[in-house]
N, C-alpha and C positions, 0 to 999 in steps of 0.2 A: 480453543483451537490453535494449532500452530500453522502459520502460513509461511511457506518457503518461497522466497523470491528467486525466480529464474532471471538471473542478471548476467546474460551472456552477450558476447559481442557479435555472434553470428547465428544464423538459423540452425546450422549444423550443430553447433555447441549447445544451443538451447534444447534441441531435440535430445541430445545425449544427456543433458542435465535432468530433463524431465524423466527419462527412463531410469536414471539413477535414484530419483528421490520420490517418485509419485506415490509409493507405498509407505513413505515415512512421514507423511504430513496429512493434515486435515483439509488444507486449502493451498492452491498453487497461485502465486502471483506472476503474471507475465509482464516484465518490464519492457514494453515494446519500444520505449525511447532508446534503449540500449542495444537492441538487436538490429544491427545495421541493415540486414537484408530480411528482416522479419516478415513472415507470412502468417497472419493470425489464423486463417482458415486451416492451414496445415498443422499449426501448433495445437489448435483445439481438437482437430481430428486425431492427432497423436495421443493427446491426453484421454480422449473419450474411447479410443481404441484400447488403451491400457486399462482404464478404469472409468466406465461410462458415467458413474455417479459422482466422480470427483469434481467439486466446485472450483471455479476459476475466477480470479480477480484480474481484470485487465487494467493496467496502469500505463500512462504515457505522460511522463513528467515534462513540464515546460522546459524549453532550452534556455540556458543562461548565456549572458554575453560572452563572446569568445575571448579567450585570453591571448590570442595571437594578435599582436599589435599591427601586423601588416595588413590585416583585413580591414577594409574601409567601412565606415559607418553605413554606407549605402548597401554594400554587400552583406553586412551583418543584418541589417533590417530586412533585406530580401530573404536571407536564410531563415530568419525567425518567422517571417510570414508564411513561408513554405512549410516550415516545421509545424506551425500552429494549424495550418490547413490539414496536414497529414494526421496530426494528433486527433482532431475531432473526427476525421474520417475513420480512424482506427476505433475510437470509442463508439461511434455509431455502428460500425461493423460488429463490435463485440455484443451490442444489444441485439442485433439481427441474429447473431449466433447463440443468443440466449445464455450468455455466461452469467454466473451467479452475481458478480459485482463488476461495476466500472467505477473508476476513480477520477473525480474532478477536483479542482483546487478551489479553496474559498475565494481566492482572488480572481477567479475566472469570470468572464462576462455573463451577466444574468440571463441575457437572451439565449446564449449558447447552451447554458445549463437547462433553461426552460425547454428549449427545443429537444434536448436529449431526454428530458423527463417525458415529454409528449410521445417520443418514440418508444420509450419504455412502456408507457401506458398502452400504446397501440399494440405492443407485442405481448400484452397480457400481464404486465408487472412481474415478469419472470426474472428480471435483473434488478438488483438493488443499487441505488446510487450512493456511493461513498463520497462525502465531501471532506477533503483533507486540508490541514494547515500545518506547515512545518516552520519551526523557528530554529535556524541553524546557529544562533548566537547564545541563547539563554532560555531558562524556564521562567515565564512571567508569573505574576501573582495569581493566587487562586481566583480572585475576582476577575482578572483578565481572561483566565482559562474558561471561566463560566461564560463570559461575554463571547468568546470565540465559539463556544458550543452553540449559543443562541444564534450567532451569525450563520453557522452551518445549517441549523434548522431552517432559518429564513430562506436559505438557498434551495430548500426542498430535499435535503438529504434524508436518506433512509438510515445511513450509518454515518456517525460523526467520527472523524479520525483527527486527533490533535497530538502532534509529536514535537515537543521542544527539545532543546539541548541541555544536558545536565552539566553545569559548571562545577558543582559541588555535590557530594553524596546526598545532602539534605534535599536536593531538588527531586529525588525519587519520592520522598515523603509527600511533597506537594502534589505530584502527579497521582499518588495514591489517594490523597484527600479529594482531588478533583474526580477521580473515578468513583469514589464512594458516593459523591454527590450525583454524578452523571448517570450512574447505573440505576438510580431511582427515578430518572426521567423516562420519557416515553420512547426514546430512540436508542438503538444499539450504539455503543461507543467503543472506540479503539483508542487507547492512549498509553504512552510510555515515553521514556526519554532516550534520545540519541546520545552518543558519546561514550567513552570508556567508563565514566562515572555513572552512566545511566543504565548499564547492563543489568543491574539488579531489577530495575523496573520492567525490563523486557519479559522477565519470568513472573515477577510479583504482580504485574498488571492483571494476569489471569485470575489471581486470587481476589482482586478488587473489582471484578466485573467487566474487564475488557473482553469484547467479543472474540478477539484473537490477538496474537502477537506474531511478530515476524522473525524468521530465522533464515540463515544463509545455507546454501548447499554445504559449504564448509567455510572456514575462516578466510580462505583466499578469495572466495566468491561473494564477499560481503557487499550488499547493495547500499549500506548506510553505516556511518560511524558507530561502532559499538555492537553491531549485529553479531549474534552468536550462531555458531554452526548448529545444524539441526540435531546432530547426535548429542551434543552437550545440552541443547534445549530439552530433548527427550529425558535425559538423566535428571535435569533440574526439575522438570515437571513431575517426574515420578516421585522425587523427594518431597515436593510440595503437596502433591495430590495423592500420593501412595498408589499410583497407577503403574501398571506394567508397561515397559517400553515396547514399542512395536519392533518386530523383527524385520 
């Protein structure tokens, strides 16, 4: 599957992007941490109005320390606490809306993940929990990638997502080796490399058992380094799988 990330700065732009791309992908990711005035209910209603069966992944990435030196530590701490509160509120709302997936991070608090899992169970297991880990510096060893997989399983994940950064082209091979192993385990897995040298893995991962890979609306709307535009992903997928591109 190709998952297109809706990585917009405003609700209005997110709505526009959804209408542009909903019929060109298998899965839509809503990056709620980026949509400043994001209203999840309205976004989901928009998607379901266009295509009732379209699955949605709701992601709200943790905020990182501000790069603005003038912000005091106290203000930064307060902002991060408020952002974390909003983050879990959005993820719970996504479960209530019965979205196909919600994304949590491996480093998240065990109790918060367990609470979200309990809510998913009460809602009839209609939502799958994605536990993700990103390494923005490098691609670790195959043994370490396997350890990360097991750590995500221990968190209660239905889908394990592991995305390192490719420093060299050979890192793509390591992620393919990991996928060849992980695809034989009991859980769904998503894995590829970020970065310009990891672009090969974004398409090749689908051949090695990745449940889905991510694409951008276009190159200017990339949500992560090395992300490929959906039109190019369609062409590359057609070449690899001999499938017809969607119109």
